[in-house]
C-alpha positions in Angstrom: -57.5 -13.0 -23.9 -56.3 -14.9 -20.6 -58.5 -17.2 -18.9 -60.4 -16.8 -15.5 -57.9 -19.2 -13.9 -54.6 -17.6 -15.8 -55.6 -14.5 -14.5 -56.4 -15.6 -10.7 -53.0 -17.5 -10.9 -51.4 -14.6 -12.0 -52.2 -12.5 -9.2 -50.5 -14.9 -6.6 -47.5 -14.4 -8.9 -46.9 -11.0 -9.5 -46.7 -9.4 -6.4 -43.2 -10.7 -5.3 -39.7 -8.8 -4.6 -37.4 -9.9 -7.4 -34.3 -7.9 -7.2 -32.4 -10.8 -7.5 -33.0 -11.9 -10.5 -31.2 -10.6 -13.6 -31.9 -12.8 -16.3 -29.9 -12.7 -19.6 -32.5 -13.3 -22.6 -30.9 -15.6 -25.0 -30.0 -14.3 -28.3 -31.2 -15.1 -31.4 -30.1 -18.5 -32.8 -27.7 -18.8 -35.8 -29.2 -20.3 -39.0 -28.1 -24.2 -39.0 -24.9 -24.6 -41.1 -24.5 -25.8 -44.8 -24.3 -29.3 -43.4 -27.7 -29.4 -42.5 -30.3 -31.0 -44.9 -33.2 -28.9 -45.8 -36.0 -29.3 -43.6 -38.3 -31.3 -46.0 -35.8 -33.6 -47.4 -35.6 -37.1 -46.8 -33.2 -38.9 -44.5 -29.6 -37.5 -45.6 -26.8 -40.1 -46.8 -24.5 -38.5 -44.1 -22.8 -41.7 -42.5 -22.7 -41.9 -38.4 -19.6 -43.9 -37.3 -19.9 -47.0 -35.4 -20.6 -46.7 -31.6 -17.4 -47.3 -30.3 -15.9 -44.4 -32.3 -18.3 -41.4 -30.5 -18.2 -40.8 -26.7 -21.1 -41.7 -24.9 -23.3 -38.6 -23.8 -26.5 -40.7 -22.2 -29.5 -42.9 -23.3 -33.0 -43.3 -23.1 -35.9 -45.7 -24.0 -34.3 -47.6 -26.8 -31.8 -45.1 -27.6 -28.3 -44.2 -26.6 -26.9 -40.6 -27.3 -23.4 -40.2 -28.5 -20.9 -37.1 -29.3 -20.0 -36.8 -33.0 -16.9 -34.8 -33.3 -17.2 -33.4 -36.9 -13.8 -32.9 -39.3 -12.9 -29.6 -40.2 -14.1 -27.1 -42.7 -11.9 -27.3 -46.2 -10.6 -23.6 -45.3 -9.7 -25.4 -41.8 -12.0 -23.9 -39.7 -14.1 -26.1 -37.1 -17.4 -27.2 -36.8 -19.2 -27.6 -33.9 -20.1 -31.1 -32.5 -23.3 -32.9 -32.8 -24.7 -35.0 -30.4 -26.3 -38.1 -31.9 -29.4 -40.0 -30.8 -29.0 -43.6 -32.2 -31.4 -46.8 -31.8 -29.9 -49.7 -30.0 -29.8 -53.0 -31.3 -32.3 -54.8 -29.3 -35.1 -52.2 -30.8 -34.2 -52.2 -34.4 -37.0 -53.2 -36.5 -39.7 -53.4 -34.2 -37.8 -55.6 -32.0 -38.4 -54.9 -28.1 -41.7 -53.5 -26.8 -41.5 -49.8 -28.2 -41.5 -48.5 -31.3 -38.0 -46.5 -30.8 -37.6 -46.2 -34.7 -41.2 -44.7 -35.1 -40.6 -42.2 -32.7 -37.4 -41.4 -33.7 -39.1 -40.2 -36.9 -41.6 -38.5 -35.2 -38.9 -36.3 -33.1 -37.3 -35.5 -36.6 -40.6 -34.1 -38.1 -41.2 -32.1 -35.2 -37.7 -30.8 -34.5 -37.6 -29.8 -38.2 -40.9 -27.5 -37.6 -39.3 -25.6 -34.9 -37.5 -22.7 -34.7 -36.9 -21.1 -30.9 -33.9 -20.2 -28.8 -34.6 -22.6 -26.1 -35.4 -25.8 -28.3 -32.7 -28.2 -29.6 -32.0 -27.9 -33.2 -32.1 -30.3 -35.5 -29.1 -31.1 -37.9 -29.8 -34.7 -39.6 -31.7 -38.1 -40.0 -29.3 -40.7 -41.1 -28.1 -44.2 -41.0 -25.1 -45.3 -39.1 -22.9 -47.6 -40.5 -24.9 -50.6 -39.0 -27.7 -49.5 -40.6 -29.4 -47.9 -37.4 -31.3 -44.9 -38.1 -29.9 -42.0 -36.2 -31.1 -38.3 -35.4 -28.6 -35.4 -35.1 -28.9 -32.4 -33.0 -27.1 -29.6 -31.7 -25.0 -30.5 -28.6 -26.6 -29.4 -25.7 -23.5 -30.1 -23.2 -24.9 -31.3 -20.3 -28.1 -32.7 -19.0 -30.1 -30.5 -16.1 -30.8 -34.1 -14.6 -27.0 -34.6 -14.7 -26.2 -31.5 -12.9 -28.5 -31.9 -10.4 -27.1 -35.5 -9.5 -23.6 -33.8 -9.5 -24.5 -31.0 -7.1 -26.2 -33.8 -4.6 -23.2 -35.9 -4.7 -20.7 -32.9 -3.7 -23.1 -32.1 -0.9 -24.1 -28.9 -2.2 -28.0 -27.5 -1.2 -30.6 -25.8 -3.7 -29.3 -24.5 -7.1 -29.2 -20.7 -7.0 -32.2 -19.1 -7.0 -30.9 -16.9 -9.8 -30.1 -20.4 -12.3 -33.2 -21.9 -11.2 -35.2 -18.5 -12.4 -33.2 -18.9 -15.8 -34.2 -22.5 -16.2 -37.9 -21.4 -15.3 -37.9 -18.8 -17.8 -36.0 -20.5 -20.5 -38.4 -23.7 -20.6 -41.7 -21.1 -20.4 -40.5 -19.6 -23.5 -40.0 -23.1 -24.8 -43.5 -24.4 -23.9 -45.2 -21.0 -24.4 -43.7 -21.5 -28.5 -44.6 -25.3 -28.3 -48.2 -25.1 -27.3 -49.5 -21.5 -28.8 -47.3 -21.7 -32.2 -47.4 -25.3 -33.0 -50.1 -26.7 -30.9 -48.0 -29.7 -29.4 -47.5 -30.8 -25.8 -43.9 -32.0 -25.0 -45.4 -34.9 -23.1 -42.2 -35.8 -21.1 -40.7 -32.8 -19.5 -38.3 -33.4 -16.7 -34.7 -32.4 -15.8 -33.2 -35.1 -17.8 -34.7 -33.5 -21.4 -33.5 -30.0 -20.4 -29.5 -29.2 -22.0 -27.5 -26.7 -20.1 -24.7 -25.3 -22.0 -22.0 -23.5 -19.9 -23.1 -21.8 -16.7 -26.9 -21.5 -17.8 -26.2 -18.8 -20.6 -28.4 -21.3 -22.8 -30.9 -23.5 -21.7 -32.6 -25.7 -24.1 -35.7 -28.2 -24.0 -34.9 -31.8 -25.9 -36.5 -35.2 -26.7 -40.0 -34.9 -28.8 -40.6 -38.5 -29.6 -43.4 -38.9 -27.3 -45.0 -35.5 -27.8 -48.6 -34.9 -29.1 -50.8 -32.7 -30.9 -53.1 -30.4 -29.0 -56.7 -29.2 -30.4 -56.5 -25.6 -31.2 -58.0 -24.1 -28.3 -55.1 -26.5 -26.4 -57.5 -28.3 -24.0 -57.5 -31.7 -25.6 -55.5 -34.2 -28.0 -56.2 -33.8 -31.6 -56.5 -37.6 -31.6 -58.3 -38.7 -28.3 -56.9 -41.9 -28.7 -53.4 -40.8 -28.3 -51.6 -42.5 -25.8 -49.4 -40.1 -23.2 -46.3 -41.6 -22.2 -44.4 -39.2 -20.0 -42.4 -40.9 -17.1 -44.3 -42.0 -13.8 -43.1 -39.3 -11.2 -43.5 -36.4 -13.5 -46.7 -37.0 -14.7 -49.6 -34.8 -13.6 -52.8 -36.3 -11.9 -55.0 -36.4 -15.0 -52.4 -39.0 -16.7 -52.5 -41.3 -13.5 -56.5 -41.2 -13.5 -57.0 -41.5 -17.2 -58.1 -37.8 -17.5 -58.0 -35.1 -20.2 -54.5 -34.4 -21.5 -54.3 -30.5 -22.1 -51.3 -28.1 -22.3 -51.7 -27.8 -18.5 -50.4 -31.4 -18.2 -46.9 -30.1 -19.6 -47.5 -27.4 -16.8 -47.6 -29.9 -13.9 -44.1 -31.5 -15.0 -42.8 -28.0 -15.7 -43.4 -27.1 -11.9 -41.7 -30.4 -10.6 -38.6 -29.4 -12.8 -38.3 -26.4 -10.7 -38.7 -28.2 -7.4 -35.7 -30.7 -8.8 -33.6 -27.8 -8.6 -34.4 -26.9 -5.0 -34.5 -30.1 -3.4 -32.1 -32.1 -5.8 -34.3 -35.1 -5.7 -36.4 -36.7 -8.4 -40.2 -36.4 -7.6 -41.3 -39.2 -5.0 -38.8 -41.5 -5.6 -37.8 -41.5 -1.9 -41.0 -43.1 -1.2 -40.0 -46.3 -3.0 -37.7 -47.4 -0.1 -38.6 -47.9 3.5 -36.1 -48.2 6.2 -33.8 -45.9 8.1 -32.5 -44.4 4.7 -33.4 -43.3 1.2 -30.3 -45.2 -0.3 -30.9 -48.6 -1.3 -29.2 -51.2 0.7 -29.9 -55.2 0.3 -30.0 -56.0 4.4 -31.6 -52.6 5.6 -34.0 -51.3 2.7 -37.0 -52.5 1.0 -39.3 -51.3 -1.9 -42.6 -50.1 -0.8 -44.3 -49.3 -4.3 -47.6 -48.5 -2.5 -46.7 -45.1 -0.8 -44.9 -44.2 -4.5 -47.9 -45.0 -6.1 -50.3 -43.2 -4.1 -48.3 -40.1 -4.1 -48.1 -40.1 -8.1 -49.5 -37.1 -9.4 -49.4 -34.8 -6.2 -46.8 -31.9 -5.1 -44.0 -33.3 -3.4 -43.1 -31.5 -0.2 -40.9 -28.6 -0.4 -37.3 -29.4 1.0 -36.4 -29.6 4.5 -33.8 -27.1 4.1 -34.9 -23.4 4.8 -35.2 -21.3 1.6 -34.2 -18.0 1.8 -36.7 -14.9 0.3 -35.0 -15.1 -2.7 -36.6 -18.4 -3.5 -40.4 -17.1 -2.5 -41.2 -16.6 -6.3 -39.9 -19.6 -7.5 -42.1 -21.6 -4.6 -45.1 -19.7 -5.6 -44.4 -20.7 -9.0 -43.9 -24.3 -8.2 -47.0 -24.7 -6.1 -49.2 -23.2 -8.8 -48.2 -25.3 -11.6 -48.3 -28.5 -9.4 -52.1 -28.0 -8.4 -53.8 -31.0 -8.7 -56.9 -29.5 -10.8 -55.3 -28.8 -14.3 -57.7 -26.0 -14.7 -56.3 -23.8 -12.0 -52.9 -24.5 -13.0 -51.0 -21.3 -14.9 -50.7 -21.7 -18.6 -47.5 -21.2 -20.3 -48.3 -18.1 -22.0 -49.4 -16.9 -18.3 -46.4 -18.4 -16.7 -44.0 -16.5 -19.6 -45.5 -13.2 -18.5 -45.3 -13.4 -15.0 -41.7 -14.4 -15.2 -40.8 -11.2 -17.2 -43.1 -9.2 -14.5 -40.5 -9.8 -11.7 -37.7 -8.3 -14.0 -39.0 -5.2 -13.4 
């Protein structure tokens, strides 16, 4: 049964005209190939080539991500490429400030439990030629953050409403599964952890290395001493104020992903700079951390560019998810239902 706050929030989301929305539900994903190790097996002996022999796709805390082009099958048919997350040498064997190897192993355990069309698929946990632990996953082609950066550099405006809707629908479905079926929060939701194939044909959530286990009622952490990591600009007020972490903490970050696609910016980062321009310039610009830190956990303003009526539902959803009081935010389950309702 939906909670009182879910019912209240849903009322503000339903009554929106949505003729412009024509989402395509992701097809049921295919089973993993025979090259994929069994879900309960230990790290496979699959060898990952040295880094110079793979194309670099991106990076994260303590890791680099590479594209692994796999050799054809014996019958000559091709194999899909994998994305390989590899620990950087600085962070091997406990070096550095973060236990990256522990996060990678934890992510592998969580990914092997999952089976959802909007969550990246596990492929293998293995060692590279230099002994680095590597997590292999399906290749998601491109990150949403990268797409946002390219669109901004090209001088384009917000993403079309239908594309933002597709991302919102896909992520709500992934979070509903993660929260209600597996009892986890993602813990670091942002555009950089959203993968897109093609022209938004498929949208998948990735990077579960800092996910945290929830209580059965979703209103707290199973282990209250667990640390929420996240990324500062996307973290909810309860993270910054050392409040209770619940499933609604993910929903704040979810709302900011919608905002990113409308504004083509990262939340609050413009406040780090003072001067005539938000771009960094040694001569004219200086960092102003106080204003930035004061804004963390709050709702950023909508872009100055006038958004047409096609964006009205998305604006309402963004505003509902970024309420500072977590009890007033919609749950992933309610958000998914509201998104599906506007298809009618």
